N, C-alpha and C positions, 0 to 999 in steps of 0.2 A: 503493500500500500503505499502511495506517496504521502507525503506529509508536506503541507503548503503553509508559508507563513505569511498572514495577511498584514500588510503594512499599516492599515488603518485600525484594525482591532488589537494589532500587536499579539497575536496567537498564532501558534503553528496547530494546523487541524489537518484531518483527513481529506484526501482527494474529492470525497463524494460532497464535500460542502462547497465545492467550486465547479464552475463551468469554465472551459477553454472558449476564448474569443478571438482566436486568431492571431495573426502576426502584429506585434507592436509597431508603433512609430510610423504608421502608413499615413500620410498627408493628403487628405482630399483635395481634388483640383479646386481652385478658387473660383473658376466661372465652369461649371460643369457643361453648359451648354454650348462653349465654345471649344471643347475637347472633342478630338476625332473619335469616331467608334473604336477604332484600333487601341488609341490610349486609354479610351474608358473600359474596354474590355481587359486591358493590362491592368488598370487600377482596380478592378472589380475582382479578377479571376487568378492573376499571375502573382504568386507569392514565391520567396525563397524556401528552399527545402534543405537547409544546411546540416551537414554531419558535424556536431559540436556544439558550441554555445549558440543558442537562439534566443532572440528577443520576442517574448509572447505577451499577449495580453489575456487577463484572466478576471473573473468576476466572483466575488464572495457571495455566491447565490443564496446560502442557506445562512447568512450572517448579516453583516452590514449592507449587503446588496451592491457595493461599490466594485468599479473596475479598477485593476491595478496592473502593473506590468512585471514582468518577471524574466530572469536569464536562466533558461534550462539547457542542460547539456542533453542532446538528443541521443548520443551514444550510451551515456550511463543512466540517463533518466532523473538526474539529481539537479534540484534547483540550486543555482548559485547565489542567487540574490532575488528578492521582490522589492519593488518600490513603487511609490506613488504614482497615478497617471498623472501625465503632465511634467513630471520631473526628467531631467535629461537621461540620457542612456548611461549607465555605468562603463567604466574603462573595462574592456574585454581582458586586456593584459593582466590587470591585477586579478580579475576573478578567475582567470584560468590558471593562476599560480596555485590555487586551492585544489586543482584536480592533479597535481603533481605529486 
């Protein structure tokens, strides 16, 4: 079972409390009506599928209900850190030192 830390509740709880919400730090186009169909398709459907540390968005569904971001290693399935939505991305170099 995965244990996930909610940065708002400041609790580490089982994965069943949370819902995965996709890749983090995806920026919506400023003027969607001016974006080409190909670019709109890329925004909606194309995501990175990295092997290793990955920025993700999660929601504490059965708790505070808030969205937050996380860095999870897709190989080991370990969460390296979680942080509040809107906060800048943490530096991967310092986080990956924990894996060694």
